[in-house]
C-alpha positions as CSV (number, residue, x, y, z in Angstrom):
1,M,36.6,-29.8,16.0
2,S,35.4,-26.3,17.1
3,T,32.8,-25.7,19.7
4,K,30.1,-23.1,19.8
5,S,31.8,-21.1,22.5
6,A,35.1,-21.1,20.7
7,R,33.5,-20.0,17.5
8,S,31.6,-17.2,19.3
9,A,34.9,-15.8,20.8
10,E,36.6,-16.0,17.4
11,D,33.7,-14.3,15.6
12,A,33.6,-11.5,18.2
13,A,37.4,-10.8,17.8
14,A,37.2,-10.6,14.0
15,P,38.9,-7.4,12.8
16,L,36.4,-6.6,10.0
17,G,33.2,-7.2,12.1
18,M,31.3,-9.9,13.8
19,G,32.1,-13.2,12.2
20,A,34.2,-11.8,9.3
21,T,37.2,-14.0,10.1
22,D,38.3,-14.4,6.4
23,T,40.2,-11.1,6.4
24,F,42.4,-11.8,3.4
25,G,39.6,-13.1,1.2
26,R,37.3,-10.2,2.0
27,M,40.1,-7.6,1.3
28,C,40.9,-9.2,-2.0
29,A,37.3,-9.4,-3.0
30,S,36.7,-5.7,-2.1
31,V,39.4,-4.5,-4.5
32,G,38.5,-7.0,-7.2
33,V,41.6,-9.1,-7.0
34,T,39.7,-12.4,-6.4
35,G,36.2,-13.5,-7.1
36,P,33.6,-15.0,-4.8
37,A,35.0,-16.9,-1.8
38,E,35.5,-20.6,-2.0
39,I,33.1,-22.8,-0.1
40,S,34.9,-24.6,2.7
41,F,33.3,-26.7,5.5
42,R,35.1,-27.6,8.7
43,P,34.2,-30.0,11.5
44,S,32.3,-28.3,14.3
45,C,30.0,-29.1,17.1
46,D,26.6,-27.6,18.0
47,T,26.3,-25.5,14.8
48,V,23.0,-23.6,14.9
49,N,20.5,-24.6,12.2
50,A,22.9,-27.1,10.6
51,G,20.0,-29.5,10.2
52,V,18.8,-27.5,7.1
53,L,21.7,-29.1,5.2
54,L,19.6,-32.3,5.2
55,S,17.2,-30.5,2.9
56,L,19.9,-29.7,0.3
57,P,19.3,-32.8,-1.9
58,A,15.6,-32.0,-2.1
59,L,16.3,-28.3,-3.0
60,L,18.7,-29.4,-5.7
61,A,16.2,-31.9,-7.0
62,Q,13.6,-29.1,-7.3
63,G,16.1,-27.1,-9.5
64,L,17.1,-24.4,-7.0
65,L,20.6,-24.0,-8.5
66,R,19.9,-25.4,-12.0
67,H,19.3,-22.2,-14.0
68,G,20.5,-19.5,-11.7
69,E,23.7,-18.6,-13.4
70,A,22.0,-18.5,-16.8
71,Q,19.3,-16.1,-15.6
72,F,21.0,-14.0,-12.9
73,T,24.3,-12.1,-12.6
74,L,26.0,-10.4,-9.7
75,P,28.9,-8.0,-9.7
76,N,32.2,-9.4,-8.5
77,G,32.2,-9.7,-4.7
78,Y,32.7,-12.0,-1.8
79,Y,29.4,-13.9,-2.0
80,R,28.6,-16.1,-5.0
81,L,25.1,-16.4,-6.5
82,N,24.6,-20.0,-5.2
83,S,25.3,-18.9,-1.6
84,I,22.6,-16.2,-1.8
85,F,20.1,-18.7,-3.2
86,L,20.9,-21.3,-0.5
87,L,20.8,-18.6,2.3
88,L,17.3,-17.5,1.2
89,S,16.1,-21.1,1.0
90,F,17.6,-22.0,4.4
91,M,16.0,-18.9,6.0
92,A,12.6,-20.0,4.7
93,L,13.0,-23.5,6.0
94,T,14.0,-22.3,9.4
95,R,10.9,-20.0,9.4
96,L,12.8,-16.7,9.2
97,K,9.9,-14.9,7.6
98,S,11.7,-11.7,6.5
99,V,15.2,-10.5,5.7
100,E,15.2,-8.3,8.8
101,S,14.9,-11.5,10.9
102,L,18.5,-12.2,10.0
103,R,19.7,-9.3,12.2
104,Y,18.9,-11.3,15.3
105,C,20.8,-14.4,14.3
106,A,24.5,-15.2,14.8
107,P,26.0,-14.4,11.4
108,G,29.0,-16.6,12.0
109,E,26.9,-19.7,12.8
110,W,24.8,-19.1,9.6
111,G,28.1,-18.7,7.7
112,K,29.3,-22.1,8.9
113,V,26.2,-23.7,7.4
114,L,27.0,-22.2,4.0
115,G,30.7,-23.0,4.2
116,L,31.7,-19.3,4.7
117,D,32.9,-17.2,7.6
118,R,29.6,-15.4,7.9
119,V,26.5,-14.4,6.0
120,P,26.0,-11.0,4.5
121,E,24.5,-8.2,6.5
122,V,20.8,-7.4,6.0
123,R,21.6,-4.3,4.0
124,T,24.0,-6.2,1.7
125,L,21.5,-9.0,1.3
126,R,18.8,-6.5,0.3
127,E,21.1,-4.9,-2.3
128,K,21.8,-8.3,-3.9
129,I,18.1,-9.2,-4.0
130,S,17.4,-5.9,-5.7
131,L,20.0,-6.7,-8.3
132,L,18.5,-10.2,-8.9
133,A,15.0,-8.8,-9.2
134,V,15.5,-6.5,-12.2
135,D,13.9,-7.1,-15.6
136,K,11.5,-9.7,-14.3
137,K,14.2,-12.3,-14.2
138,P,12.7,-14.2,-11.2
139,S,9.5,-14.7,-13.3
140,T,11.5,-16.1,-16.2
141,W,13.5,-18.3,-13.9
142,S,10.4,-19.7,-12.1
143,A,8.6,-20.2,-15.4
144,G,11.4,-22.5,-16.5
145,L,11.3,-24.4,-13.3
146,C,7.5,-24.8,-13.6
147,R,7.9,-26.3,-17.1
148,E,10.4,-28.8,-15.7
149,W,8.0,-29.7,-12.8
150,M,5.2,-30.3,-15.2
151,Q,7.3,-32.4,-17.5
152,A,8.5,-34.5,-14.5
153,A,4.9,-35.1,-13.3
154,P,2.6,-35.1,-16.4
155,E,-0.1,-37.0,-14.6
156,Q,-0.4,-34.2,-12.1
157,A,-0.5,-31.5,-14.8
158,G,-3.6,-33.0,-16.4
159,A,-5.9,-31.6,-13.7
160,L,-4.9,-28.2,-12.2
161,Y,-6.5,-26.2,-9.4
162,V,-6.8,-22.5,-9.8
163,D,-7.8,-20.1,-7.0
164,G,-7.1,-16.6,-5.9
165,H,-5.5,-15.6,-2.6
166,V,-5.9,-12.0,-1.4
167,R,-2.7,-10.5,0.0
168,I,-4.1,-7.9,2.4
169,Y,-2.6,-4.4,2.4
170,H,-2.9,-2.5,5.7
171,G,-0.8,0.6,4.6
172,K,-1.9,4.0,3.5
173,L,0.5,4.7,0.7
174,A,-1.6,3.0,-2.0
175,H,-5.3,2.8,-2.6
176,L,-5.8,-0.7,-3.8
177,P,-9.3,-2.0,-4.7
178,R,-11.2,-3.8,-2.0
179,R,-11.8,-7.5,-2.4
180,Y,-13.8,-10.0,-0.3
181,V,-11.4,-12.0,2.0
182,A,-13.1,-15.2,3.0
183,R,-10.9,-15.9,6.0
184,E,-11.6,-12.5,7.4
185,K,-15.2,-12.3,6.2
186,L,-14.6,-8.7,5.2
187,C,-13.9,-6.6,2.1
188,L,-10.3,-5.4,2.5
189,R,-7.8,-3.7,0.3
190,G,-5.1,-5.9,-1.2
191,S,-3.6,-7.5,-4.3
192,V,-4.5,-11.0,-5.5
193,D,-2.3,-13.9,-6.3
194,Y,-3.9,-16.6,-8.6
195,W,-2.2,-19.9,-7.8
196,V,-2.1,-23.0,-10.0
197,N,-1.7,-26.2,-8.0
198,A,-1.6,-29.9,-8.6
199,M,-4.2,-32.3,-7.1
200,D,-2.0,-33.0,-4.1
201,G,-1.5,-29.3,-3.4
202,Q,1.9,-29.0,-5.0
203,P,2.3,-25.4,-6.5
204,F,3.3,-24.9,-10.1
205,F,3.1,-21.1,-10.4
206,F,1.0,-18.0,-9.6
207,V,0.0,-14.8,-11.3
208,H,0.1,-11.6,-9.4
209,K,-2.5,-8.9,-9.9
210,D,-2.5,-5.6,-8.2
211,I,-5.8,-4.7,-9.9
212,S,-7.9,-7.7,-10.7
213,S,-11.3,-8.1,-12.4
214,G,-11.8,-11.5,-10.9
215,L,-10.9,-15.2,-11.4
216,I,-12.5,-15.5,-14.9
217,D,-10.4,-12.6,-16.3
218,A,-7.2,-14.0,-14.8
219,L,-8.0,-17.5,-16.3
220,E,-8.8,-16.1,-19.7
221,S,-6.0,-13.6,-20.0
222,D,-3.0,-15.1,-18.1
223,I,-3.5,-18.7,-16.9
224,V,-5.2,-20.7,-19.6
225,P,-3.0,-19.4,-22.5
226,R,0.1,-20.2,-20.5
227,L,-1.2,-23.7,-19.6
228,I,-1.9,-24.5,-23.2
229,E,1.7,-23.8,-24.0
230,E,3.3,-25.6,-21.0
231,V,1.1,-28.5,-20.0
232,P,2.8,-31.8,-21.2
233,N,1.2,-34.8,-22.9
234,Q,-1.6,-32.8,-24.6
235,P,-3.4,-34.5,-27.5
236,S,-2.2,-33.6,-30.9
237,A,-4.2,-31.4,-33.3
238,E,-5.1,-34.4,-35.4
239,T,-6.4,-36.3,-32.3
240,L,-8.4,-33.3,-31.1
241,E,-10.0,-32.9,-34.6
242,A,-10.9,-36.5,-34.7
243,C,-12.6,-36.5,-31.3
244,P,-14.7,-33.3,-30.8
245,L,-15.3,-34.1,-27.1
246,L,-11.7,-34.7,-26.2
247,H,-9.9,-32.0,-24.0
248,R,-6.3,-30.9,-23.5
249,F,-6.4,-30.8,-19.7
250,T,-8.8,-29.8,-16.9
251,V,-8.9,-26.7,-14.8
252,I,-10.7,-26.8,-11.4
253,F,-12.0,-23.8,-9.6
254,D,-14.6,-22.7,-7.1
255,R,-17.9,-20.8,-7.7
256,E,-16.2,-17.5,-8.4
257,G,-15.4,-18.9,-11.9
258,Y,-19.0,-20.0,-12.5
259,S,-20.2,-18.6,-15.9
260,P,-21.8,-20.6,-18.8
261,E,-20.2,-18.2,-21.3
262,F,-16.8,-18.9,-19.8
263,F,-17.5,-22.7,-19.8
264,L,-18.2,-22.5,-23.5
265,S,-15.1,-20.4,-24.1
266,L,-13.0,-23.0,-22.4
267,K,-14.7,-25.8,-24.4
268,N,-13.9,-24.0,-27.7
269,K,-10.2,-24.0,-26.6
270,R,-10.5,-27.7,-25.8
271,V,-10.0,-27.2,-22.1
272,A,-12.3,-29.0,-19.7
273,C,-13.6,-27.3,-16.6
274,L,-14.7,-28.7,-13.2
275,T,-16.5,-26.5,-10.7
276,Y,-19.4,-26.3,-8.2
277,H,-22.9,-25.6,-9.5
278,K,-23.7,-22.1,-8.3
279,Y,-27.5,-22.4,-8.9
280,P,-28.5,-26.1,-8.4
281,K,-32.2,-26.9,-8.6
282,E,-34.2,-29.1,-6.2
283,N,-32.6,-32.2,-4.7
284,W,-32.6,-35.4,-6.7
285,S,-34.3,-38.5,-5.6
286,T,-32.3,-40.7,-3.3
287,E,-32.9,-43.7,-5.6
288,E,-30.6,-42.1,-8.2
289,F,-27.6,-42.3,-5.9
290,Q,-25.3,-45.3,-5.7
291,I,-22.3,-46.0,-3.6
292,Y,-19.0,-45.9,-5.5
293,P,-15.4,-46.5,-4.4
294,V,-13.5,-43.3,-5.0
295,K,-9.7,-43.2,-5.0
296,L,-8.3,-39.9,-3.6
297,A,-5.0,-38.2,-4.4
298,S,-3.3,-39.8,-1.4
299,G,-4.2,-43.3,-2.7
300,Q,-6.9,-43.8,-0.1
301,V,-10.2,-45.3,-1.3
302,V,-13.4,-44.0,0.2
303,E,-17.0,-44.6,-0.6
304,M,-19.3,-41.8,-1.9
305,K,-22.9,-41.7,-2.9
306,L,-22.9,-40.3,-6.4
307,A,-25.5,-39.6,-9.2
308,E,-25.2,-38.1,-12.6
309,R,-27.4,-36.2,-15.1
310,G,-26.9,-34.0,-18.1
311,V,-27.7,-30.3,-17.8
312,R,-28.0,-27.6,-20.4
313,L,-26.8,-24.1,-19.5
314,Q,-27.7,-21.7,-22.3
315,K,-25.9,-23.3,-25.4
316,L,-23.8,-25.8,-23.6
317,W,-24.4,-29.3,-22.3
318,L,-22.5,-30.2,-19.2
319,R,-22.3,-33.2,-16.9
320,E,-23.8,-32.6,-13.5
321,I,-22.6,-34.9,-10.7
322,R,-24.0,-34.9,-7.2
323,R,-22.6,-36.3,-4.0
324,M,-25.0,-37.0,-1.1
325,T,-23.6,-37.0,2.4
326,Q,-24.9,-39.0,5.3
327,S,-27.1,-36.1,6.4
328,G,-28.8,-36.0,3.0
329,H,-27.0,-32.8,1.8
330,Q,-26.3,-32.8,-2.0
331,T,-23.3,-31.1,-3.5
332,S,-23.6,-30.4,-7.2
333,V,-20.6,-30.4,-9.5
334,L,-20.5,-29.3,-13.2
335,S,-17.9,-30.4,-15.8
336,T,-17.2,-30.4,-19.5
337,D,-14.9,-33.4,-19.2
338,Y,-17.0,-35.9,-21.2
339,H,-14.5,-38.8,-21.0
340,S,-13.5,-39.3,-17.3
341,D,-15.4,-41.5,-15.0
342,A,-17.8,-39.8,-12.5
343,T,-15.7,-41.1,-9.6
344,R,-12.6,-39.6,-10.9
345,L,-14.3,-36.2,-11.3
346,A,-15.6,-36.4,-7.8
347,A,-12.2,-37.2,-6.4
348,R,-10.7,-34.2,-8.3
349,M,-13.4,-31.8,-7.2
350,F,-13.5,-32.7,-3.5
351,A,-9.7,-32.7,-3.3
352,R,-9.8,-29.0,-4.0
353,W,-9.3,-28.4,-0.3
354,S,-5.6,-29.4,-0.8
355,Q,-5.1,-26.0,-2.3
356,E,-6.9,-24.3,0.6
357,N,-4.7,-26.3,3.0
358,F,-1.7,-25.1,1.0
359,F,-2.7,-21.5,1.5
360,K,-3.3,-22.0,5.2
361,Y,0.1,-23.7,5.7
362,M,1.9,-21.0,3.7
363,R,0.3,-18.2,5.6
364,E,1.2,-19.7,9.0
365,N,4.7,-20.9,8.2
366,F,6.1,-18.8,5.3
367,S,4.2,-15.5,5.6
368,L,2.4,-15.8,2.3
369,D,0.5,-12.5,3.1
370,K,3.7,-10.5,3.8
371,I,4.4,-7.5,1.6
372,V,7.9,-7.9,0.2
373,E,8.8,-4.2,0.4
374,Y,7.3,-1.0,1.6
375,G,8.0,1.1,-1.5
376,V,5.3,2.3,-3.9
377,E,5.6,2.1,-7.7
378,I,3.2,3.1,-10.5
379,I,1.2,0.2,-11.9
380,P,2.0,0.0,-15.7
381,E,-0.8,0.7,-18.0
382,A,-3.2,1.4,-15.1
383,E,-5.1,3.9,-17.2
384,K,-6.2,1.0,-19.5
385,L,-7.6,-1.1,-16.8
386,Q,-11.4,-1.1,-16.2
387,V,-12.5,-1.0,-12.5
388,V,-15.8,-0.3,-10.8
389,N,-16.6,3.3,-10.3
390,P,-16.5,4.2,-6.6
391,E,-19.5,6.4,-7.0
392,Y,-21.4,3.4,-8.5
393,R,-20.4,1.3,-5.4
394,L,-21.9,4.0,-3.1
395,L,-25.1,4.2,-5.1
396,D,-25.4,0.4,-5.2
397,Q,-24.8,0.2,-1.5
398,S,-27.6,2.8,-0.9
399,V,-30.0,0.8,-3.2
400,R,-29.2,-2.4,-1.3
401,K,-29.7,-0.7,2.0
402,A,-33.1,0.7,0.9
403,Q,-34.1,-2.7,-0.5
404,G,-33.3,-4.4,2.8
405,E,-35.3,-1.9,4.8
406,L,-38.2,-2.4,2.4
407,N,-38.1,-6.1,2.8
408,R,-38.1,-5.8,6.6
409,K,-41.2,-3.6,6.5
410,R,-42.9,-6.0,4.2
411,W,-42.1,-8.9,6.5
412,G,-43.4,-6.9,9.5
413,L,-46.7,-6.2,7.7
414,C,-47.2,-9.7,6.3
415,Q,-48.1,-12.2,9.0
416,C,-50.0,-14.8,7.0
417,H,-49.6,-18.5,7.6
418,H,-47.4,-18.9,4.4
419,C,-44.9,-16.2,5.4
420,M,-44.7,-17.4,9.0
421,Y,-43.6,-20.9,7.9
């Protein structure tokens, strides 16, 4: 059984470079005599990061290696496709947040974890990632896994959270549109990823937008059509026709998606929506609220004070459900789900923070905001996209500034009892 010091000495003495002890196998692979190296594990002590092997069953259960060979191909060489996939997964689990971070790790020790003499160099790994990323093959591969995840958990796919996450761009090579970033409380340049998560925060897929018109546009053009095709256990066409108020599934989003016209469009597609009321009226009477037991996604049962009314927004009737806290604050929720119990809708809406927690965890541990590469490419069909005219933004900013100054002058002139209080 080898020790860490003995392995370090052997890796340093390797004739083909640090850790490249399989001289014969690498020479044969370089001239095309043999294919990828065979995986071989040997007993060893104090192997760095060997604990990630305990996650291998979970990675395989998620389908990491299930469809790789059907979607991706690599030219003949020393490293096989599965080894590249496992290396990238193990790097993420050990919080190596970029490929460059591999330069500062012992290549031989990482190789022992994969059953090889050493891992590829950073340049080689980048080249192989570039080969795997052509023709949008990663998107096709992840879409297949998403369908499998939904089929395996149909109860979670019945209510899906959708929210946008701004990936901030700090460079100067591209002039991306500015978007409001809530965590920074600033309007910053960046692209947007619209994530679709389950009630417990588990991610299904995301849609990347370099130029985005907002959450409603992403839902209408990309997310809802895909969900209609992929969400399992949807009612049949005959069942939907027999019950006009029945829905296929429910999408849950924040106030950015508030639009009565959009609610009606979703209803016509037989998709229920659940969101916060952006313009609630005066508080309801406290006599309307009753205490109900509400079962959360974790299985915990909590008590909530809830009340319900019907509300008409333009041409659409919706359910308005309010929750009153101990301080008396009322949170209003709207939904076109006409069948679910009010407690179930409340549990779904107020569990939306699971998606926010997912974003926070991914930012801190897996560099969700990190730009994958530093290159610049032309956005396809950019000339067909409609964006806000920058000159209009400047004029609108001037109008708002003048309006604010006018309001401050009016406030300074008006000192009546009504305005003071």
